[in-house]
N, C-alpha and C positions, 0 to 999 in steps of 0.2 A: 503496500499499500504506500502511495505516497505519502511524504511526510509536510508538505506543503510550508517549507520554512520561508519566514516573511521578505519580504525586498524592503530594505532599508531607504525608504523614501525619504525620511524625515533628517536627512544629511543637509548640509546648505548645498543650494543647487550648483554652485560650482568650486570643485568639479564633483559630478553625481561618482559615486560608490556603482562598482558593478550592478546593474539591475537585474541580472538573471536569476529566476527565484523558483520555488516549485520543484526542484530538482528531487528524484527518489535518493533517500539513503541507501536503498537496495540496488544490486543491478535490475538492468530495464528488464521489465516481460514483457511478453507481446500477448498484448491485451488490445482491441479495437483498432483505431489508427496506429498502435504499437506494433503491429505485426511486420516482422522482418520480411523484407524481401530485398531484392537485387535491384540496386540501383547504380546509377553513373553520377559519383559524388562529383560535383564542380572543382574544376581546379586542384586535383587529389595530391598532383607535386609540386603546384606553384605555391606563392607568398599569399595568404588568405587577406592580407590587408589592400590588397590591389582588389578584392571586392567589396571592398567598402564604397558608397556611393560618392561623389565630390560632394563636398560641402556648398551649398548654395551661395552667390558670389557675395552677400550680403552677411555674411555667418561669421562670426567670431571665433576662433579657433578658442577650446579652454584646454587644449593639453599641446606637449609638444614632445618629442623626442619618440622614441619605440610603440607603436601601437600593441605590442604583442603581449598579453598578458600569461604568465605562466599561473598554474593551477594553482598555486599557494596566493598569489595575490586575485585570482579571480575569484576564489573563494571567502577571501577576506570582506569581500563587499555585502555577505549574508549576515543575517543575527546569528547563526548557528554555524560558523565557518568550519570549524572541524568535522561536523557530519556532513556539510556538503563536498567538503574535499573526499573525505571517506568514499560518499556517494557516488560521486563523479570519476573520482579513480578506478572505482568497480564499473561505472558504466561505459567506461571506453572514451574516457574524455582524450583527445589529440591535442588540440591546440583551440587558441582566442585570440581575437584582436578587438579593438574598440577605437570610438572616436567619441569625442567630446566637442558641442558648440552650441552658439548661443543665437537667437535671432529676434532682437528686442529682449524683452525679458523672458521669453522662452528659450529650455534649457535642454538640449537635445541629446541624446545618448544613446549610441547604436553598439552592440556587441555581435559578433560573426562566434559562431561557438561551432568546431567541429571533434565530432567523434570516430572512434576507430574503425577503421575495416569499413568495408562495402553494405555492412546492415546498419539498416536507419534507425532500430527501433528505440535505441538511445537517445537518440535527436526527436521521434517522434513523442517519446517519453515526457521529454524535457517541455515540448510544446503544450502536452496536453498537462500536464501539471502547473505549468505558467500560466493555463487560464484555467485552473481551479476556481473551486466552490466561493471564495472570497473575492476574486476578481468578477466573477460572473454576477455575484449578487449586486455590487457596488458599482459595477459599469454598464454602459449602451456599448454593444457590440456591434463593429461596424466592419462587415466582409470585405476582405484584398482579394483584386483579382487575380487569377493565375495560380490559384492553390488551393487545394481543399478544405483545409481545417485552419489555414492564416487566419488573423483577424485582429481587430483595433479596438482595445477596451477603452472607452474615453468617461474618467468619472466627472458627473456632475456636480458634485459637492467637494469643498476645499478637504483636504485632510487637516487636524492640527497635530501639531509637534514640538515636543521641550524646547526650547529656544531658536525656534523657527518660526518665519511667519507662517500663515497657514497657505498650503500648496494646492495647487490644481494638478492633477496626474493624470496619465494616458500610460497605455502600454500596448506594443504591438510585437507580437509574435509568429514566425512563419518558418516553413523549413523548404531546403530542396536536396532531398535525400540526407544526408549526413553532416548537413550545415544548418544552422540555425541561425534564423535572423530574429536580435531580440534589443527591442526599441523603447526607450523610456523616456517621458515629456515630463517637465513640469514650467510651471508658471505660478505667479503670484496672483492673476486673474483667470477668469473661465476658458477655457481652452476652446480653438477655433476646430471645429472636427473638421472640415472641409480641409483645411490647410494640414492637419496632421496625417490624414489619409493621404494628401499628396505627398508627404513626406514620405511615409510607410511605403507607398507602393513604390515610389522612386527607389528607393534601396531594395524592396525587392525585385523588381525588374532587374537591377544592377546583379543580383542575386543569378536569378534566372536563365539570363542569358549567357553565363560566364561558360567555355567549353568544359567539357570533362578533363582533358587533360592541356596542362599549363606548357607557356612555350620554355623552354629551356632556361635556365639562369645566366644572365649576361655580366655578373661581377663575378670577381674573383677570378680563382683557376677553376676549372671545372672539376667535375664527381670523377675520384680517383676508380677507377676500373681493372680489371685484368687480375693475374694470380696474387699479384702484390696485394690488393686489397682484398681480395676474398682471404686470402691468408691472415691479415689484421683481423678482419673480423671475428675468424675462427680462435682467435686467444683471446677474446672478450668471452667472459663466463656465459652460458648459456640463460634465457630469462624463461621461468617457468610460463608455461602456455605459449610459448613463442613470440619473437621480439618486435611483432607486429602489435602489442596491446599496451605499449607503455605511451605515455604523452612524446611529442616532438620535441625532442632538447631546443630550447634557443630555436633559432630561425631555420633550423636545418631538420630534415626528415629523421626520423629514427632507423637505426640501422644503418647509417649512411657512413660512406669514407670519403674523407677530403684531403685535397692538399697540402701543401704549407702555408697558403695566405688564409685557405679559409677555416686551417685547424688553428691559427690564432684565433681568428674571429670566434669561432666557437669555445676556446677555450674563455675568452673574453667573456662572453654571454653566461657560460656556467659558473662564472666567477663574480659577475657583475655585483654583487652585493657588498665585496671587498671594499675598503676605505682605499681612497686614492692612491694613498701613499705605497698600502701593499700591493696592490694590483701593479703600479708601475716597476716596483721592486720584482715582483714575480715576472712579467715580461721583458723586462731587460734583462733577466738571467735565462728568461727562455728563447730570447732571440739570440743571445749570445752563443749557448748551445747549438741550437739551428735545429727546425722542426723539417721533415721530410713528410710524413702524412699522419693519420691521424684516423681513427673508427670509431665510432660513439653509440651506445645501447642504451634505452632508460630500463629502469624495474620498479615493479611494483612490488613492497614487500609491504608487511601489515602497519598500515597507517601512515604510509610518507613513500616518497617516490626516489629513486636512485638514479643519478645522470652520470654515467660513466663515459670517458674519453680516454682512449690508450693510443699514444703519439710515441711514433718512433723518431728517434732524436738523431741526428747525425753522430756518427760514430767519433771516438775519442775525445769528448769531452768531460769536464769532472764533472764527478758526481756533488751533491748537495743541493741541486736545484729545489727539491721540496721544502728545504728551511726556507725558503724566500716567503712565503706563504705568511710565516710567522713575525711574530712581533707588536710593535706599535700599532693603535687602531681595533685589534682583534683579541679576543682571549682563545688561551690554550686548551684546545680540546683532548680528548682522548689517546693514550699511544695506539698503535697497533702493534697487536703479538707480533714477534718475528720479525720485525721490520723496523729498528728504531732510526731508520733515518727518516721514516715517512712521518708526515706531519699533518694534523688536523685543528680547523681554526672554527671558533665560532664568532659572531658578531658581539659586539660590546652593548649593542641597543639593538632591541626587537624589531623586526621589519614589517612585512603585513599584519593587517590586524588579527592575534591568532596562532600568528604561525612561526615556524621556527626553521632555520637552516644551518649547515654546516658543512665546511669544505675541505677535504683532504687531499695531499698529494704525495704518492710515492712512486721511487724509482726502482730499476732494475734493469742492468745491463744499459741496452740503448732504449729501453721502454720507459714512457714516463706516465702514471695513472692520474688523473685529475677527477675526483670523485663529489657530488655534491650532492646530498640527502636534503629533502625537504619537506615539511607537512607541520600538522598541528603542534601547537604548543605541549612542552611536554616530550618533543621528539627525542625516541630513544635512539640514543647515540650509537648504539651497540651495534644494529644492522648495518649502518653505513662502515665502520670499523673493521666487521668480519668481514663484510664484501671485497673492501679493499685488499686485507690480507690474503684472502683466495686468489683475488685478482693477478696482483703481485706473485704469486705462488707458480699463477698458470702462466703468465707471462714471461718467470724467469724461464720456464720448463718450455713453452711453445716458440718464444722468439728472442730476439735480443741477437747480439754477436757476440762470439769467443772473447 
């Protein structure tokens, strides 16, 4: 049964928190519209943010930087982030992007959420739960063209919130295959239903016209292929249930192999919470050592996600690279049994609301392993430590130069 977690509409309208809601804390089940069927997932290998509709010409942006949301930051916008995190992780969350802008006093947030693999039950359940009892009882439903279940829900009465002026709210939910469009609207005055419908339809049309296959990436070096890439991936620990079930790491596809340039970009994304000083020290040391290529895989373990990047380094460099992640700006994390040269660090301050994270790095021969663990507060760091220890043993046995 869906748990129906409440959307945090009560936050100040600039910026809005993630406004997806009603995601079941249990794995999606096939009921009604949620019955699984093979579908063409739009943009299955492309950048999801390219499916965000352009902002209106007179819109005022309310965010900058990377539009992608890791699962912990996405779940942090719910009233019960830990339960939502666990439910989405089990339900096949793959990736999400968002955009926020204003038109006059109206604030608009768009989330595009994609679920893993070609079965659309998770996306269908997301829409079904979001259109649950509380929404349908309070709001007027406006059908959106081009989708059997997508709709705009406009509330006629303002909602009262602590420490905020009353807000008129609306929400649009629709999907194409495994991708959900979730739009939230807030205003201090009654909403123009026709204007909201045009904005929602505009975004839905952008999603519906997207091809199933994205064009090749045009930035950085191309994906690594061939025997070397395949061999590097085999050094990664196998993922229970198969590698296709974890979320995408950063802006990269799960279980992919990339060359030197994109390897550094991926490592920056996985270590993005590090303070600037620590991050600069680590990447200066990484560039001095030299990267050849890397492979990445994500894992679902109890209550958290592990992102593991295995980098092949240029031979002949000095050891000690993992030590660069430790120092000012971070707390010392747990030790890694059997690998005294490995280091784990924790943030000094909490990140996304209700969430926690840990970064570890370890080296064996010419292999560097960077592991990020993230999940709800009270993160059990032993999962990441054990995984890193096993991964280092496997890399030392299967790879590296003598």
